[in-house]
Residue frames as qw, qx, qy, qz and C-alpha x, y, z in Angstrom:
[[0.165, 0.888, -0.007, -0.430, 5.09, -13.18, -1.12],
 [0.177, -0.492, 0.696, 0.493, 8.02, -14.49, -3.13],
 [0.317, 0.186, 0.901, 0.231, 5.87, -17.12, -4.85],
 [0.264, 0.767, 0.578, -0.093, 2.72, -15.12, -5.48],
 [0.031, -0.839, 0.111, 0.531, 4.71, -11.96, -6.17],
 [0.276, -0.261, 0.726, 0.573, 6.56, -13.65, -9.01],
 [0.251, 0.488, 0.800, 0.243, 3.23, -14.43, -10.68],
 [0.055, 0.887, 0.306, -0.341, 2.02, -10.86, -10.06],
 [0.180, -0.617, 0.419, 0.641, 5.15, -9.62, -11.83],
 [0.258, 0.070, 0.830, 0.490, 4.44, -11.86, -14.83],
 [0.176, 0.687, 0.705, -0.017, 0.82, -10.69, -14.94],
 [0.019, 0.890, 0.092, -0.447, 1.95, -7.05, -15.31],
 [0.299, -0.436, 0.574, 0.625, 4.41, -7.72, -18.15],
 [0.644, 0.588, -0.028, -0.488, 3.69, -7.28, -21.86],
 [0.357, 0.597, -0.688, -0.206, 6.56, -9.53, -22.99],
 [0.040, 0.116, -0.985, 0.119, 5.49, -12.80, -21.32],
 [0.703, -0.224, -0.269, -0.619, 2.36, -14.91, -21.04],
 [0.019, 0.204, -0.907, 0.368, 1.72, -17.13, -18.03],
 [0.633, -0.337, -0.525, -0.458, -0.99, -19.56, -17.02],
 [0.382, -0.081, -0.735, 0.554, 0.18, -19.67, -13.38],
 [0.317, -0.774, -0.495, -0.235, -2.71, -18.69, -11.05],
 [0.077, 0.589, -0.288, 0.751, -2.32, -15.64, -8.82],
 [0.700, -0.555, 0.198, -0.403, -2.74, -17.65, -5.63],
 [0.164, -0.546, 0.815, -0.104, -0.70, -20.19, -3.71],
 [0.950, 0.115, 0.052, -0.284, -1.41, -23.47, -5.50],
 [0.795, -0.246, 0.468, 0.298, 0.86, -26.42, -6.16],
 [0.652, 0.596, 0.293, 0.366, 1.06, -25.32, -9.79],
 [0.053, 0.968, -0.101, 0.224, 2.24, -21.86, -8.71],
 [0.596, -0.685, 0.411, 0.082, 4.81, -23.19, -6.23],
 [0.817, 0.034, 0.465, 0.338, 6.22, -25.66, -8.75],
 [0.531, 0.750, 0.221, 0.327, 6.26, -23.09, -11.56],
 [0.057, -0.961, 0.196, -0.187, 8.11, -20.44, -9.55],
 [0.574, -0.662, 0.482, 0.016, 10.51, -22.58, -7.52],
 [0.844, 0.094, 0.442, 0.287, 11.59, -24.70, -10.48],
 [0.504, 0.725, 0.143, 0.446, 12.65, -21.59, -12.45],
 [0.582, -0.336, -0.222, 0.707, 15.67, -19.90, -10.80],
 [0.163, 0.215, 0.174, 0.947, 15.25, -16.66, -12.78],
 [0.396, -0.589, -0.427, -0.561, 11.58, -16.37, -11.83],
 [0.677, -0.547, -0.420, 0.256, 12.34, -17.18, -8.20],
 [0.459, -0.119, -0.099, 0.875, 15.00, -14.45, -8.16],
 [0.096, -0.417, -0.302, -0.852, 12.41, -12.03, -9.56],
 [0.575, -0.629, -0.481, -0.206, 10.00, -12.99, -6.78],
 [0.643, -0.422, -0.298, 0.565, 12.70, -12.26, -4.20],
 [0.272, 0.109, 0.082, 0.953, 13.46, -8.88, -5.79],
 [0.336, -0.534, -0.345, -0.695, 9.81, -8.04, -5.19],
 [0.696, -0.562, -0.443, -0.061, 9.19, -9.65, -1.81],
 [0.640, -0.214, -0.325, 0.663, 12.33, -8.56, 0.07],
 [0.099, 0.201, -0.024, 0.974, 11.92, -4.80, -0.57],
 [0.487, -0.506, -0.391, -0.595, 8.19, -5.09, 0.17],
 [0.734, -0.456, -0.462, 0.201, 8.88, -6.80, 3.50],
 [0.467, -0.049, -0.225, 0.854, 11.47, -4.13, 4.31],
 [0.138, -0.376, -0.164, -0.902, 8.97, -1.31, 3.60],
 [0.652, -0.528, -0.408, -0.361, 6.26, -2.94, 5.72],
 [0.728, -0.291, -0.426, 0.450, 8.75, -3.71, 8.49],
 [0.293, 0.099, -0.155, 0.938, 10.02, -0.12, 8.64],
 [0.367, -0.492, -0.282, -0.737, 6.43, 1.15, 8.75],
 [0.754, -0.524, -0.380, -0.114, 5.65, -1.00, 11.78],
 [0.661, -0.133, -0.327, 0.662, 9.00, -0.26, 13.42],
 [0.024, 0.420, -0.002, 0.907, 8.09, 3.42, 13.26],
 [0.634, -0.559, -0.216, -0.489, 5.04, 2.67, 15.42],
 [0.861, -0.267, -0.370, 0.225, 7.03, 0.29, 17.62],
 [0.521, 0.101, -0.269, 0.804, 9.85, 2.72, 18.37],
 [0.205, -0.497, -0.028, -0.842, 7.40, 5.55, 19.08],
 [0.774, -0.497, -0.284, -0.269, 5.61, 3.29, 21.57],
 [0.798, -0.160, -0.328, 0.480, 8.88, 2.33, 23.22],
 [0.258, 0.372, -0.140, 0.881, 9.89, 6.01, 23.41],
 [0.420, -0.483, 0.023, -0.768, 6.74, 6.81, 25.38],
 [0.166, -0.273, 0.831, -0.455, 7.03, 3.69, 27.55],
 [0.805, 0.051, 0.054, -0.589, 4.06, 1.70, 26.23],
 [0.558, -0.154, 0.814, 0.059, 4.13, -2.10, 26.31],
 [0.611, 0.574, -0.193, -0.509, 4.11, -3.13, 22.65],
 [0.901, 0.049, 0.419, 0.103, 4.52, -6.31, 20.63],
 [0.271, -0.340, 0.590, 0.680, 7.09, -6.70, 17.86],
 [0.510, 0.360, -0.274, -0.732, 5.74, -6.39, 14.31],
 [0.586, 0.110, 0.801, -0.052, 3.68, -9.35, 13.08],
 [0.203, 0.264, -0.580, -0.743, 3.27, -10.07, 9.36],
 [0.693, 0.270, 0.492, -0.452, 0.02, -11.36, 7.87],
 [0.132, -0.178, 0.811, 0.542, 0.64, -13.75, 4.96],
 [0.667, 0.405, 0.237, -0.579, -2.02, -14.26, 2.30],
 [0.574, -0.016, 0.760, 0.304, -2.16, -17.11, -0.26],
 [0.428, 0.679, 0.533, 0.269, -3.40, -14.77, -3.00],
 [0.088, 0.987, 0.126, 0.055, -3.00, -11.28, -4.49],
 [0.153, 0.862, -0.413, 0.251, 0.13, -9.64, -3.10],
 [0.710, 0.083, -0.638, 0.286, 1.00, -12.56, -0.83],
 [0.291, -0.128, -0.579, 0.750, 0.45, -10.43, 2.27],
 [0.199, -0.815, -0.497, -0.223, -2.24, -8.54, 4.15],
 [0.011, 0.827, -0.208, 0.522, 0.39, -6.28, 5.70],
 [0.534, -0.006, -0.656, 0.533, 1.71, -6.19, 9.26],
 [0.410, -0.771, -0.164, -0.458, 0.65, -4.90, 12.66],
 [0.269, 0.198, -0.702, 0.629, 1.74, -4.33, 16.26],
 [0.505, -0.650, -0.546, -0.156, -0.29, -4.58, 19.46],
 [0.034, 0.503, -0.370, 0.780, -0.12, -1.81, 22.08],
 [0.487, -0.266, -0.812, 0.178, -0.71, -3.20, 25.57],
 [0.180, -0.488, -0.509, 0.686, -2.06, -0.08, 27.29],
 [0.222, 0.879, 0.420, 0.030, -4.43, 2.83, 26.53],
 [0.462, 0.379, 0.031, 0.801, -2.76, 5.85, 24.95],
 [0.306, -0.504, -0.478, 0.651, -2.52, 8.73, 27.40],
 [0.057, 0.683, 0.083, -0.723, -2.72, 11.88, 25.27],
 [0.643, 0.733, 0.174, -0.134, -3.53, 13.21, 21.81],
 [0.146, 0.850, -0.487, -0.142, 0.09, 14.20, 21.27],
 [0.380, -0.355, 0.852, 0.052, 1.37, 10.72, 22.01],
 [0.693, 0.402, 0.585, -0.129, -1.40, 9.21, 19.88],
 [0.492, 0.845, -0.091, -0.190, -0.40, 11.46, 16.99],
 [0.036, -0.721, 0.681, 0.127, 3.29, 10.61, 17.28],
 [0.531, -0.098, 0.842, -0.010, 2.60, 6.87, 17.37],
 [0.661, 0.570, 0.466, -0.148, 0.16, 7.03, 14.45],
 [0.390, 0.887, -0.172, -0.180, 2.37, 9.27, 12.29],
 [0.324, -0.642, 0.667, 0.195, 5.67, 7.46, 12.87],
 [0.695, 0.099, 0.704, 0.111, 4.69, 4.40, 10.80],
 [0.594, 0.743, 0.301, 0.066, 3.63, 6.09, 7.54],
 [0.062, 0.943, -0.309, -0.107, 6.57, 8.49, 7.72],
 [0.457, -0.495, 0.718, 0.174, 9.12, 5.68, 8.19],
 [0.690, 0.268, 0.661, 0.124, 7.61, 3.45, 5.51],
 [0.462, 0.872, 0.153, -0.056, 7.34, 6.32, 3.03],
 [0.090, -0.848, 0.484, 0.195, 11.01, 7.27, 3.40],
 [0.508, -0.276, 0.795, 0.183, 12.04, 3.68, 2.72],
 [0.658, 0.469, 0.588, 0.023, 9.72, 3.08, -0.26],
 [0.295, 0.894, -0.057, -0.331, 10.81, 6.18, -2.23],
 [0.095, -0.604, 0.703, 0.363, 14.24, 4.85, -3.36],
 [0.429, 0.102, 0.889, 0.124, 12.68, 1.56, -4.50],
 [0.457, 0.730, 0.449, -0.238, 9.92, 3.41, -6.34],
 [0.262, 0.881, -0.213, -0.330, 12.15, 5.81, -8.27],
 [0.190, -0.477, 0.813, 0.272, 14.97, 3.30, -8.89],
 [0.485, 0.209, 0.849, 0.007, 12.47, 0.65, -9.96],
 [0.484, 0.781, 0.311, -0.243, 10.53, 2.98, -12.29],
 [0.103, 0.807, -0.454, -0.363, 13.80, 4.21, -13.82],
 [0.220, -0.302, 0.904, 0.209, 14.73, 0.57, -14.52],
 [0.572, 0.432, 0.662, -0.219, 11.30, -0.15, -16.04],
 [0.234, -0.027, 0.621, 0.748, 10.72, -0.06, -19.83],
 [0.476, 0.456, 0.165, -0.733, 8.09, 2.03, -21.63],
 [0.190, 0.017, 0.897, 0.398, 6.44, -0.27, -24.18],
 [0.493, 0.008, -0.270, -0.827, 3.43, -0.05, -26.48],
 [0.729, 0.003, 0.542, -0.419, 0.53, -2.35, -25.71],
 [0.031, 0.300, -0.847, -0.438, 1.34, -5.38, -27.87],
 [0.778, 0.011, -0.316, -0.543, -1.05, -7.73, -29.66],
 [0.829, -0.328, 0.417, -0.176, -1.44, -11.15, -28.01],
 [0.217, -0.416, 0.825, 0.314, 1.06, -13.83, -29.09],
 [0.500, 0.169, -0.629, -0.571, 0.10, -15.98, -32.06],
 [0.459, -0.168, -0.871, -0.057, -2.60, -18.50, -31.18],
 [0.170, -0.410, -0.656, 0.611, -3.97, -16.45, -28.27],
 [0.069, 0.728, 0.552, 0.401, -7.17, -14.49, -28.91],
 [0.162, -0.874, 0.011, -0.459, -6.77, -12.06, -26.03],
 [0.600, 0.050, -0.531, 0.597, -4.39, -11.33, -23.19],
 [0.419, -0.856, -0.262, -0.151, -5.19, -9.89, -19.75],
 [0.460, 0.348, -0.371, 0.728, -2.70, -7.46, -18.21],
 [0.456, -0.752, -0.399, 0.259, -2.70, -6.23, -14.62],
 [0.329, 0.591, -0.034, 0.736, -1.80, -2.53, -14.45],
 [0.388, -0.395, -0.519, 0.651, -0.89, -0.98, -11.08],
 [0.027, 0.899, 0.436, -0.001, -3.00, 2.08, -10.36],
 [0.435, 0.482, -0.007, 0.761, -1.63, 5.47, -11.33],
 [0.415, -0.780, -0.302, 0.358, -1.18, 7.25, -8.04],
 [0.136, 0.983, -0.125, 0.023, 0.39, 10.70, -8.11],
 [0.497, -0.659, 0.536, 0.180, 3.61, 9.13, -6.80],
 [0.716, 0.092, 0.623, 0.300, 3.87, 6.52, -9.55],
 [0.473, 0.817, 0.285, 0.168, 2.96, 9.11, -12.20],
 [0.077, -0.963, 0.252, 0.052, 5.59, 11.57, -10.94],
 [0.605, -0.439, 0.612, 0.258, 8.26, 8.86, -10.80],
 [0.687, 0.400, 0.541, 0.275, 7.41, 7.88, -14.38],
 [0.297, 0.941, 0.111, 0.120, 7.49, 11.48, -15.59],
 [0.302, -0.872, 0.363, 0.128, 10.77, 12.19, -13.77],
 [0.556, -0.367, 0.694, 0.273, 12.58, 9.17, -15.23],
 [0.470, 0.241, 0.751, 0.396, 10.95, 8.64, -18.63],
 [0.135, 0.118, -0.209, -0.961, 9.08, 11.84, -19.41],
 [0.669, 0.222, 0.232, -0.670, 5.46, 11.75, -20.64],
 [0.451, 0.009, 0.872, 0.187, 4.61, 8.33, -22.06],
 [0.241, 0.079, -0.535, -0.806, 3.21, 8.31, -25.60],
 [0.734, 0.031, 0.125, -0.667, -0.43, 7.38, -26.07],
 [0.936, 0.142, -0.239, -0.217, -0.92, 3.62, -25.88],
 [0.504, 0.400, -0.664, 0.380, 2.29, 3.01, -23.91],
 [0.740, -0.647, -0.017, -0.184, 2.65, 1.49, -20.45],
 [0.035, -0.704, 0.688, -0.171, 5.61, 0.54, -18.28],
 [0.875, -0.035, -0.480, 0.049, 6.90, -3.00, -18.02],
 [0.404, -0.834, 0.228, -0.300, 7.67, -2.60, -14.33],
 [0.392, 0.393, -0.748, 0.363, 10.86, -3.70, -12.60],
 [0.602, -0.413, -0.673, 0.114, 10.23, -5.73, -9.40],
 [0.303, -0.198, -0.389, 0.847, 11.49, -2.80, -7.30],
 [0.230, -0.145, -0.190, -0.943, 8.87, -0.56, -8.92],
 [0.608, -0.374, -0.609, -0.344, 6.19, -3.09, -7.98],
 [0.533, -0.325, -0.589, 0.513, 7.52, -3.12, -4.40],
 [0.078, -0.047, -0.133, 0.987, 7.32, 0.69, -4.38],
 [0.431, -0.271, -0.430, -0.745, 3.75, 0.47, -5.67],
 [0.626, -0.408, -0.663, 0.040, 2.84, -1.96, -2.86],
 [0.383, -0.227, -0.421, 0.790, 4.43, 0.47, -0.39],
 [0.156, -0.110, -0.121, -0.974, 2.36, 3.35, -1.79],
 [0.567, -0.353, -0.582, -0.465, -0.80, 1.24, -1.55],
 [0.592, -0.369, -0.624, 0.352, -0.04, 0.26, 2.06],
 [0.209, -0.101, -0.240, 0.943, 0.70, 3.89, 2.95],
 [0.315, -0.209, -0.290, -0.879, -2.54, 5.14, 1.38],
 [0.621, -0.389, -0.644, -0.218, -4.64, 2.45, 3.06],
 [0.535, -0.331, -0.551, 0.548, -3.12, 3.14, 6.47],
 [0.117, -0.091, -0.125, 0.981, -3.54, 6.91, 6.13],
 [0.292, -0.513, -0.586, -0.556, -7.26, 6.68, 5.44],
 [0.107, -0.280, 0.457, -0.838, -8.69, 8.80, 8.29],
 [0.748, -0.251, -0.333, -0.516, -11.01, 6.08, 9.54],
 [0.908, -0.339, -0.241, -0.057, -11.44, 3.98, 12.68],
 [0.636, -0.689, 0.292, 0.190, -8.17, 2.84, 14.20],
 [0.774, 0.448, 0.074, 0.442, -6.09, 3.01, 11.05],
 [0.514, -0.153, -0.098, 0.839, -3.05, 5.29, 11.28],
 [0.008, -0.365, -0.271, -0.890, -5.06, 8.04, 9.61],
 [0.523, -0.650, -0.479, -0.273, -7.83, 7.44, 12.14],
 [0.633, -0.450, -0.305, 0.551, -5.37, 7.93, 15.03],
 [0.312, 0.039, 0.089, 0.945, -4.15, 11.15, 13.41],
 [0.225, -0.524, -0.418, -0.707, -7.68, 12.43, 12.80],
 [0.598, -0.655, -0.462, 0.017, -8.70, 11.68, 16.41],
 [0.570, -0.311, -0.198, 0.734, -5.63, 13.48, 17.74],
 [0.098, 0.143, 0.190, 0.966, -6.78, 16.57, 15.79],
 [0.397, -0.364, -0.390, -0.747, -10.59, 16.35, 15.97],
 [0.226, -0.146, 0.728, -0.631, -11.15, 14.50, 19.25],
 [0.427, 0.270, 0.793, -0.340, -14.72, 13.20, 19.76],
 [0.538, 0.604, -0.034, -0.587, -15.77, 14.69, 16.39],
 [0.079, -0.383, 0.860, 0.328, -13.72, 11.88, 14.85],
 [0.368, 0.243, 0.896, -0.055, -16.69, 9.52, 14.62],
 [0.436, 0.739, 0.331, -0.392, -18.98, 11.99, 12.81],
 [0.216, 0.736, -0.472, -0.434, -16.23, 12.86, 10.36],
 [0.244, -0.244, 0.925, 0.160, -15.43, 9.16, 9.98],
 [0.527, 0.448, 0.693, -0.202, -18.99, 8.32, 8.90],
 [0.430, 0.823, -0.020, -0.371, -18.80, 10.94, 6.12],
 [0.068, 0.656, -0.697, -0.280, -15.37, 9.78, 4.98],
 [0.408, -0.028, 0.912, -0.005, -16.39, 6.11, 5.13],
 [0.574, 0.616, 0.463, -0.276, -19.41, 6.89, 2.94],
 [0.323, 0.819, -0.319, -0.351, -17.15, 8.62, 0.43],
 [0.140, -0.429, 0.875, 0.174, -14.88, 5.58, 0.31],
 [0.539, 0.271, 0.780, -0.163, -17.91, 3.39, -0.25],
 [0.532, 0.766, 0.106, -0.345, -18.86, 5.51, -3.27],
 [0.100, 0.691, -0.650, -0.299, -15.35, 4.94, -4.66],
 [0.543, -0.039, 0.839, -0.022, -16.35, 1.27, -4.78],
 [0.666, 0.656, 0.243, -0.259, -18.11, 2.18, -8.03],
 [0.352, 0.801, -0.464, -0.138, -14.64, 2.67, -9.52],
 [0.379, 0.371, -0.836, 0.142, -12.91, -0.27, -7.83],
 [0.773, -0.400, -0.382, -0.312, -14.81, -3.03, -5.96],
 [0.640, 0.010, -0.568, 0.518, -11.91, -3.49, -3.56],
 [0.060, -0.318, 0.285, -0.902, -12.95, -0.31, -1.75],
 [0.724, -0.359, -0.198, -0.554, -16.24, -1.95, -0.80],
 [0.852, -0.134, -0.466, 0.201, -14.33, -4.83, 0.79],
 [0.392, 0.185, -0.412, 0.802, -12.05, -2.38, 2.60],
 [0.374, -0.409, 0.043, -0.831, -15.12, -0.48, 3.87],
 [0.854, -0.319, -0.317, -0.261, -16.48, -3.73, 5.30],
 [0.714, 0.018, -0.475, 0.513, -13.15, -4.46, 7.00],
 [0.086, 0.294, -0.287, 0.908, -13.13, -0.98, 8.57],
 [0.610, -0.397, -0.129, -0.674, -16.75, -1.41, 9.65],
 [0.872, -0.214, -0.438, 0.040, -15.89, -4.74, 11.28],
 [0.550, 0.066, -0.426, 0.715, -12.98, -3.13, 13.14],
 [0.225, -0.768, -0.497, 0.334, -15.20, -0.22, 14.18],
 [0.279, 0.724, 0.146, 0.614, -15.46, 3.42, 13.17],
 [0.450, -0.878, -0.026, -0.161, -15.34, 4.56, 16.80],
 [0.516, 0.464, -0.503, 0.515, -11.91, 5.47, 18.21],
 [0.634, -0.537, -0.478, 0.285, -11.26, 4.83, 21.91],
 [0.088, -0.970, 0.028, -0.223, -10.73, 8.06, 23.89],
 [0.576, 0.290, -0.471, 0.602, -7.38, 9.07, 25.33],
 [0.464, -0.521, -0.545, 0.465, -6.91, 10.04, 28.97],
 [0.149, -0.528, -0.070, 0.833, -6.01, 13.67, 28.21],
 [0.392, 0.636, 0.608, 0.269, -8.58, 15.05, 25.76],
 [0.044, -0.942, -0.189, 0.273, -7.86, 18.72, 26.53],
 [0.320, -0.646, 0.389, 0.574, -4.30, 19.32, 25.37],
 [0.718, 0.666, 0.082, -0.185, -4.31, 20.05, 21.60],
 [0.832, 0.185, 0.151, 0.500, -1.57, 19.36, 19.09],
 [0.267, -0.706, 0.115, 0.646, 1.22, 21.93, 18.91],
 [0.425, 0.775, -0.177, -0.432, 2.25, 23.78, 15.74],
 [0.019, -0.496, 0.830, 0.256, 5.02, 21.31, 14.87],
 [0.368, 0.137, 0.918, -0.059, 2.66, 18.35, 14.96],
 [0.509, 0.682, 0.347, -0.393, 0.09, 20.23, 12.90],
 [0.262, 0.720, -0.493, -0.414, 2.79, 20.85, 10.27],
 [0.150, -0.225, 0.955, 0.124, 3.57, 17.12, 10.27],
 [0.489, 0.427, 0.699, -0.299, -0.16, 16.43, 9.87],
 [0.466, 0.759, -0.064, -0.449, -0.18, 18.65, 6.76],
 [0.083, 0.544, -0.786, -0.281, 2.84, 16.71, 5.45],
 [0.340, 0.052, 0.935, -0.086, 0.97, 13.44, 6.00],
 [0.559, 0.625, 0.352, -0.416, -1.97, 14.77, 3.97],
 [0.359, 0.728, -0.446, -0.377, 0.48, 15.40, 1.10],
 [0.118, -0.314, 0.939, 0.080, 1.92, 11.89, 1.50],
 [0.515, 0.327, 0.740, -0.283, -1.60, 10.47, 1.34],
 [0.543, 0.736, 0.050, -0.401, -2.35, 12.41, -1.86],
 [0.144, 0.648, -0.700, -0.264, 1.00, 11.25, -3.28],
 [0.181, -0.181, 0.966, -0.040, 0.22, 7.59, -2.48],
 [0.542, 0.333, 0.622, -0.456, -3.51, 7.27, -3.13],
 [0.109, 0.075, -0.725, -0.676, -4.85, 5.79, -6.38],
 [0.640, 0.064, 0.166, -0.748, -8.65, 5.77, -6.91],
 [0.961, 0.170, -0.111, -0.187, -8.19, 2.48, -8.80],
 [0.462, -0.683, 0.560, 0.087, -5.24, 0.72, -7.13],
 [0.347, -0.189, 0.858, 0.327, -5.13, -2.16, -9.62],
 [0.627, 0.482, -0.010, -0.612, -6.69, -2.19, -13.09],
 [0.653, 0.045, 0.718, 0.236, -6.97, -4.84, -15.78],
 [0.346, 0.604, -0.317, -0.644, -6.43, -4.25, -19.49],
 [0.792, 0.207, 0.574, 0.019, -7.61, -6.75, -22.09],
 [0.084, 0.581, -0.531, -0.611, -5.52, -6.81, -25.26],
 [0.803, 0.340, 0.458, -0.176, -7.24, -8.47, -28.23],
 [0.449, -0.124, 0.626, 0.625, -5.74, -9.63, -31.52]]
């Protein structure tokens, strides 16, 4: 994450040009680790991102321990491309007994991760610079910029710290802002009410066996969003491989209480705050 994240940071900036590939190659490793300033930038992105992902999984872990379930510690999934990670996960070693316990375990992760990502998001956006889209440097016909998707959360943080950006302006993001964006993306993906994602656990705890029928409709809607961003098609295939069906709990009768339903409404707001229809866009700047 430190190595690939440093290149991701460069790819989102208007004031630098890089030919380092956005995957873990020898060229990328040598380019990042031979430049102390760039390596420090990679660490300012990777360490907050790891902390956000860790707190998300610890929310699940501590909820499992509270209810006495055997559970693994959090495991991180590295990736040699993109963000440098595929996230993290825990393994629960026993079936969940009730809808209420399922809800608490599913909700604890997004709530914990969201609380931790907010300071990085707002601090990082405040430290970012609004800049006009520049022409490519001399001798370069066109330049490709990566632009993190404008979720409601990123837009509100920008408005709160910089006001409305003029037409043709974007933010040169601070590494903390990129970490906050990754946290928003992870939160939105996990809160999708599908399969055995966190949102799927929450939906099953509310809807019970109707979860699968609702899941098919929601999965189809996500597939349609693939017209805007092809990554949604890949995510739909991942969810399909994991299964849209949610395993039943032992106690299907006892519904959620009013407090948990209020938390469910809060999680819907967090999802809307975090979700971006196009999580990552590209902008081509021509001379």
